[in-house]
Residue, then its C-alpha position, 0 to 999 in steps of 0.5 A: m272180260t274180268e269182272h270188277f265191283t265198283g260199290s262202296f263197302t262203307q256207304q250206308e243207306p239214307i236215314p228214313d224220311d220220317g227220321i229226318e223229319a223228326a230230327l229237324d223237329v228237334l233242331r227247330h225246337g232246340r231241346l236236344h238234351r234228353y232231360n230238356v222237355a217242355p211241360g207235358e212233353l215226352s223226350q225222343t230219348a225216353l220214347l226210344e228206350q220204351e220202344f226198344a224195351a218193348a221190341t226186345g221184351a225187356r223191362y228196362c232200357l237205357a240209351v247212351s252215347s255209344g255201344g262201348y259206353a253201354i258195355t262199360t256202364a253194364l260192367r260197373a252196374v253189375g259190380v265189376g271194379h278195379g282189379d277184378r277179372v272178367l271172362t271175354n272172347a279172344f275173338t272180338l273187337a277192341p272196345v270189348p276188352g277196352a271196356i273191361a280195362a276202362v273199369g280197371a279190370h283184367p280180361v281173361f280171354v276164352g278161345v274161339t271155335d271154327s264156328l267163330t263163337i266162344d269155345l264153351d269147353d274153354l269157358a267151362a275150364k276157366a269158369g272159376q277164374a271170374k264172376v262176370l262174362l262179357l260175351s261178345h256175339m262177334r260179327g253176328h255169330i251166336c253160340d249155343m246160349t242154352r249151354l253157355m247159360q248152364i255153364c255160367d249159372g252153375a258157376g255163379i257167373t253174371v253174363v253181360e252180352d255185347c250184341d253190337h252185331t246181333m241186334g235183331g238176332a235171336w237164339e231159339g227165338v229168344a232175342s239176343g241180349r235177353h239171356g244174360a243179366v244185361g244186353c248192350y247194343s251199338t247204333q254206330t254207323y256200321k251197325h243195324m241202326n245208324s245214329g253215327e254213334g250211340g248205344l242201348l242197354i237192356t235188363d230186367d234187373d231193378d238195381i242194375a237198371a237204376r245203377s245204369v241210369l244214375l251212372s249215365g248222368s241222370y242227376m235226379l231226373y230219373e223220373r223222366h225215364l219211361a223204361a226204368p224202375g220206380p223211385e224207390v229203387f233209385a233211392r237205394h243207389k242215388y248217393d252211391m253211383p258216380n255220374i259218368s255222363g254218357r247220355m244219348d241226346n234227342l237228336r240221335a233218338a229221333i233218327l233211331r226211332p223210325q229205324l227200329k220200326i223197320l228193323d225186322d224188314q232190314v234183317a230180312r234184306w241183310n239175310a237175303r244178301y248173305k244167302v247169295l254170298e253163302d251160296g256163291l262161295r260154298g264149295t270154293p276150294g280152300l275156303t270154309v264157309i261158316d255153317r249157321p245153326a238152325a237155332e240161330t236167327y242171325v243178321g247177315s250184315s257182315f260175312q266171314a269165311l276161313v282160309l285155314d292153315w294158309p301161309d301169310a303170303a297166300i292170304r295177303d295175295v287173296v286180299a290184294r287180288c280181291a281189292a284190285r277187283g273192288v272187293e274189300l276183305k279184312w284179314f284178322g290174322a295179319p301180324e299188324p292190325v288194319a282198321f278193326t282187325s286187332t285180336y287178343g295178341h295185339w292188346r298189350y294192356a291185357p296180357a294173355d297166354p297163347m291159345p294155339d287152337s284159337d290162334r289157328i282160327l284167328h289166322g284164317i278169318l276173312d271178313m267183309r261188310v255187307p251194307l244194304t246199299f248192295s243189291e243181291d246182284d252185287c253180292a252175286l258178283i262179289a261172290r264170283i270175284i272172291r271165288a275166282e281169286v281164292g281158287a287161283v291162289y289155292q291152285a297155285a300153292 
């Protein structure tokens, strides 16, 4: 009997009960705007910032309207402007080069390795082309951050980390987002904390923090922040930073604070599911499972594997056969992007020279969400289906 999976790849877990209660409290009192507080009240947004800064070990944190807004704000706060060049991954999601374009800058794409991380040799070769690297830890894969920072520090490059897929992750025990000058996170529904949309930005730098708060639309209410520098720092910047409003509101912050408390437990649950998938797919003929380095603390909220050097028709066949059995795979090598699978060759606003070695990797990437609504038994079933369909197509080739 042919097995089928009947779960949803886009269904998230419910918001925790204490998050729902906190959200209802905000709705009942009506003070949704982060700066609209009663006498003596600390806003949900300011408390979230304080708690996230503590959780990551950062001095400062700013909560904003989206992960993309956090990145754009970080780029502006470190000084990226019109006409500048910014290094970034060739393998990433569209909001990353989109943030660079939003500030009038130009992406310089750096290649990807078969570990799905930024190619550090290519980064070293291109280090002289820009003063900022927007590093995307794409799909939760963290590169050798020690070597990356050596390259960037040696070349005078400021690093902004896109940690949308690595909240809760680390390299050699250092939280993702804490190696560079700024770390940016998303709380969009499919990330590691869910507020529908939302973002967080962390830094230890006084001036970057103050500029970011002002850019987000603080007016002159920055003293209502709990994870921001003192007023003397804001005095240096308050007349120079434009207000580009993108604040988080108290409703979303109320939903997120209980999720932050259980993030470590959620990471463990994701990784248990990832391990089942990894064990079930390793050794499948024609399929390469990505090895995770010992130095990496990853969060297995999605799963990637490679079908290197397969023809387009064979990969499409695998995707279609898995879909017919209820397993939703995304293919980053398709000539036309589907949903979020665009790559650097699709972004015509950011022309780039071809990178044949990276193109080979990108062509072979299969991607799958792993929501926590899946059980470990679900993941074992999914692995059996993928293994069977990859094997069938591979043997027929």
